[in-house]
C-alpha positions as CSV (number, residue, x, y, z in Angstrom):
1,M,126.1,98.2,92.0
2,A,129.6,99.5,91.1
3,P,128.3,101.5,89.2
4,G,129.4,103.5,86.0
5,G,129.2,107.2,85.0
6,S,131.8,109.2,87.6
7,S,133.1,112.7,85.4
8,Q,136.8,111.0,85.5
9,P,136.7,107.3,84.3
10,K,139.7,105.1,84.0
11,P,141.2,104.6,80.5
12,G,139.4,102.4,78.4
13,I,135.9,103.0,80.9
14,L,133.0,104.0,79.3
15,A,132.8,108.0,79.7
16,A,129.3,108.5,80.1
17,P,129.0,111.3,83.0
18,L,125.6,111.0,85.0
19,T,123.4,113.8,84.8
20,F,120.8,112.8,87.2
21,A,118.1,114.6,85.2
22,W,115.3,112.2,86.9
23,G,113.2,114.9,87.2
24,R,112.0,113.1,90.3
25,D,113.4,111.8,93.6
26,V,114.4,108.7,93.1
27,A,115.8,106.6,96.2
28,T,119.2,105.5,95.4
29,L,121.1,102.5,96.8
30,Y,125.3,102.8,96.1
31,L,126.8,99.1,96.5
32,V,130.4,99.6,95.8
33,A,133.4,98.0,96.4
34,E,136.2,99.6,98.4
35,N,139.3,98.0,95.8
36,D,137.5,98.3,92.7
37,V,139.9,99.0,90.1
38,M,137.4,99.5,86.7
39,T,134.8,102.0,88.7
40,P,137.4,103.4,91.6
41,L,135.9,104.3,95.1
42,A,137.1,107.8,94.3
43,G,134.3,108.0,91.7
44,M,131.6,106.1,93.7
45,Y,131.8,109.2,96.2
46,E,131.4,111.5,93.8
47,L,128.3,109.7,92.1
48,F,127.2,109.6,95.9
49,E,127.5,113.1,96.2
50,R,126.1,114.4,93.1
51,T,123.0,112.5,93.2
52,P,120.2,114.7,94.2
53,A,117.8,112.4,95.6
54,A,117.6,110.5,98.8
55,K,120.6,108.1,98.8
56,R,122.4,105.8,100.6
57,M,126.0,104.0,100.0
58,V,127.5,101.2,101.6
59,V,130.9,99.9,100.8
60,L,132.0,96.2,100.9
61,Q,135.4,96.1,102.2
62,R,138.0,93.9,100.8
63,A,136.1,93.7,97.5
64,D,136.7,94.4,93.7
65,H,134.3,95.0,90.8
66,L,133.6,91.8,90.1
67,H,132.5,91.1,93.5
68,F,129.1,91.8,92.3
69,V,128.8,88.7,89.8
70,D,128.1,84.7,90.5
71,H,131.0,82.8,90.9
72,V,133.2,85.8,92.0
73,E,136.2,83.8,92.9
74,Q,136.3,82.2,89.4
75,E,135.3,85.3,87.2
76,H,138.0,87.5,89.7
77,E,141.0,85.2,89.1
78,A,139.8,85.0,85.1
79,A,139.9,88.4,85.0
80,R,143.1,89.0,86.5
81,T,144.8,86.6,84.7
82,R,143.6,87.3,81.2
83,P,145.9,89.0,79.0
84,W,144.0,92.6,78.4
85,T,145.3,94.7,75.7
86,G,145.0,98.3,74.3
87,K,143.4,100.9,76.6
88,L,142.5,98.2,79.3
89,A,145.6,96.3,79.5
90,W,146.2,98.6,83.0
91,I,143.2,96.1,84.6
92,P,145.1,92.8,85.3
93,K,148.2,95.0,86.9
94,E,145.8,97.0,89.1
95,M,143.8,93.8,90.8
96,R,144.6,92.0,94.1
97,P,144.6,88.4,94.1
98,I,141.2,86.9,94.9
99,V,143.1,85.3,98.2
100,E,143.6,89.1,99.5
101,L,139.7,90.0,99.2
102,C,136.3,89.1,100.6
103,S,134.5,86.0,99.8
104,G,131.9,85.4,97.1
105,E,130.0,84.2,99.5
106,D,130.3,87.5,101.8
107,A,129.5,89.6,98.5
108,H,126.3,87.4,97.7
109,L,125.3,88.5,101.4
110,F,126.2,92.1,101.0
111,V,124.1,92.5,97.9
112,R,121.1,90.2,98.8
113,G,120.8,91.4,102.3
114,L,121.0,95.3,101.4
115,T,119.3,95.2,97.8
116,L,116.3,93.7,100.0
117,W,116.7,96.2,102.7
118,H,116.5,99.1,100.2
119,L,113.4,97.8,98.5
120,D,111.7,97.4,101.5
121,S,112.5,101.0,103.0
122,A,112.4,102.9,99.7
123,L,109.3,101.2,98.0
124,K,107.6,99.6,100.7
125,E,108.2,101.7,103.5
126,H,108.6,98.9,105.9
127,E,109.2,100.1,109.5
128,A,111.3,97.4,110.6
129,A,113.6,98.3,107.1
130,Q,113.5,101.7,107.9
131,R,114.6,101.4,111.6
132,L,118.0,99.7,110.2
133,S,118.8,102.5,108.0
134,A,118.8,104.7,111.0
135,G,121.1,101.8,113.4
136,D,124.4,100.8,113.1
137,M,123.9,99.0,109.6
138,E,127.8,98.1,110.3
139,A,127.6,96.5,113.2
140,R,124.7,94.4,112.1
141,L,126.6,93.6,108.9
142,A,129.6,92.9,111.1
143,A,128.1,90.5,113.2
144,R,127.2,88.2,110.1
145,G,131.0,88.6,109.0
146,V,130.9,90.9,106.3
147,G,133.2,94.1,106.7
148,V,131.0,97.3,105.5
149,I,132.0,101.1,105.5
150,V,128.8,103.7,105.5
151,P,129.9,106.8,104.8
C-alpha cells in the first residue's frame, strides 16, 4: 500500500530503491493512490514495471497517501494543516483538502476487498478470486461506489 522504493523519491522521502532481489516469484499487489503526494503515481508505475514477479496494481481514484490509514479524513487533514519543516515543507502545499478526495469508507473497502482477493487468489488459489482477476475489476468496484484504475 502506497509503497516507497522508487528510484526518484521526492525531497525528504526515504531514498531506498527496491532491488527486487527476492530469488523467487512473489505474487505482488500494489494498492496505490491516484493523488499521493508523498509517493507519487509515476513512482508506483516505475515500481510496478520493475517488479519481476507476478503482479497487479490497482489505483484508488481521488485518494492520497493517508487513505491507507485508520481515520482517513482526520489524519489527512491533520497532515495537510500541520506545519511541516525542512525538506518536507512542500507536503501540505501539495495535498488537496479531504473534501476533494474519496471517503475513508471507500478507501477501507478498497483495501479490505483487494487484500482479501489477493490472498485468496495468490495463496489459496481460490477459483472465484482468480476469476475476478480475469474479469472487470473496475466495474465490480464501481458498482460498490469505489473508483479505481487497473493498469
